[in-house]
C-alpha positions in Angstrom: 0.0 0.0 0.0 1.3 3.4 -0.9 0.8 6.6 1.1 0.1 9.8 -0.6 2.8 12.5 -0.2 1.3 15.7 1.1 3.2 18.8 0.1 3.6 21.4 2.7 1.3 24.4 2.0 4.1 26.8 2.9 6.6 25.0 0.7 4.1 25.3 -2.2 3.7 29.1 -1.5 7.5 29.5 -1.5 8.0 27.4 -4.6 10.0 24.7 -2.7 9.9 21.5 -4.8 11.8 19.3 -2.5 9.6 16.9 -0.5 10.3 17.5 3.2 9.3 15.4 6.2 5.8 16.1 7.5 5.5 17.5 11.0 4.4 14.6 13.3 3.1 14.6 16.8 4.4 12.3 19.6 2.2 9.4 18.3 3.6 9.7 14.8 0.5 11.2 13.3 0.7 14.3 11.1 0.2 17.6 12.9 -2.8 19.7 11.8 -2.0 22.4 9.3 -0.3 20.3 6.6 3.2 21.7 7.2 6.6 20.2 6.9 8.8 20.0 10.0 10.7 23.1 9.0 7.6 25.3 8.5 5.8 23.8 11.5 8.8 24.8 13.8 8.9 28.3 12.2 5.2 28.8 12.7 5.4 27.5 16.3 8.3 29.9 17.0 6.4 32.9 15.5 3.3 32.1 17.7 5.5 31.8 20.8 7.1 35.2 20.1 3.8 36.9 19.5 2.3 35.4 22.6 5.3 36.5 24.7 4.9 40.1 23.3 1.2 40.1 24.2 1.9 38.8 27.7 4.7 41.4 28.4 2.4 44.2 27.2 -0.6 43.0 29.2 1.4 42.4 32.4 4.0 45.1 32.4 2.8 47.8 30.0 5.9 47.5 27.7 5.8 46.5 24.1 7.7 43.6 22.7 9.9 46.1 20.9 10.7 47.8 24.3 11.4 44.3 25.8 13.9 43.4 23.1 15.5 46.9 23.2 16.0 46.4 27.0 17.4 43.0 26.3 19.9 44.4 23.8 20.9 47.2 26.2 21.6 44.6 28.9 23.9 42.8 26.4 21.5 39.9 25.8 22.0 38.5 29.3 20.4 38.5 32.7 21.2 41.8 34.4 22.0 40.0 37.7 24.2 36.9 37.0 25.2 37.8 33.4 25.1 34.1 32.6 21.6 33.4 31.4 20.8 34.6 27.9 17.1 33.8 27.8 17.7 31.2 25.0 15.9 28.4 26.7 13.5 30.5 28.8 13.0 34.2 28.1 14.2 36.5 30.8 11.6 37.8 33.2 10.6 41.4 33.5 11.5 42.3 37.1 9.3 45.0 38.6 9.0 46.8 41.9 5.9 45.5 43.9 6.0 48.5 46.3 5.9 50.9 43.4 3.0 48.9 41.8 1.0 49.6 45.0 1.8 53.3 44.8 0.7 53.3 41.1 -2.6 51.6 42.1 -2.4 48.4 40.1 -2.1 44.8 41.3 1.4 43.9 42.5 1.5 40.9 40.1 1.3 43.4 37.2 3.6 46.2 36.6 3.7 49.3 34.5 6.5 50.8 32.5 7.5 52.9 35.6 7.7 49.7 37.8 10.1 47.8 35.5 13.6 47.4 36.8 15.5 44.9 34.6 15.3 41.6 32.8 16.4 38.8 35.0 16.7 35.0 34.8 14.4 32.9 37.1 16.9 32.4 39.9 18.0 36.0 40.0 14.3 37.2 39.9 13.5 34.8 42.8 16.4 36.1 44.9 15.3 39.7 44.4 11.7 38.8 45.2 12.5 36.9 48.4 15.3 39.0 49.9 15.3 42.7 50.9 18.1 45.2 50.4 19.5 44.6 53.9 19.7 40.8 53.3 21.4 41.3 49.9 23.9 43.7 51.5 24.7 41.2 54.2 25.3 38.5 51.5 27.7 40.9 49.7 29.5 41.3 53.0 29.8 37.5 53.3 31.5 37.4 49.9 33.7 40.4 50.4 34.6 40.4 54.1 33.4 37.1 55.6 32.5 37.6 59.3 33.1 34.0 60.2 36.8 34.3 59.4 37.1 37.2 61.9 35.2 35.3 64.6 37.1 32.1 64.0 40.4 33.8 64.0 39.6 35.4 67.4 38.7 32.0 68.8 42.0 30.6 67.6 44.0 33.4 69.2 42.6 32.6 72.6 
């Protein structure tokens, strides 16, 4: 029994004559839309980018263009750790919850004036859980560890 070859509708539109593999789901069935793997991935990526832009605008009052401009201004990395690039999971828009209260909108949402930086998940969680005083103490632990002073005093006695 022969199976009919379905040509991708986007390949047809682009004039691609090479037969490409169809996009299949996890069960091996063709995905809806009649696209090849290449065009299905491109369509999925475009939908994801559009959805992210809508989410950022709805939740933080900044456009997708402003998000990506901020991303570029930060050098394409998390402002905190400078390691995460947002390639796997886009960087979060960090915003000031106290400022959100002052502006009269829910603290889960922000506005353009509440936004502080783009951060990876771990950096955003640290900022959200710890206050300024705690962060300053942690900087002290890294730059001038108090235990070394205390332990040195104990050894001198």
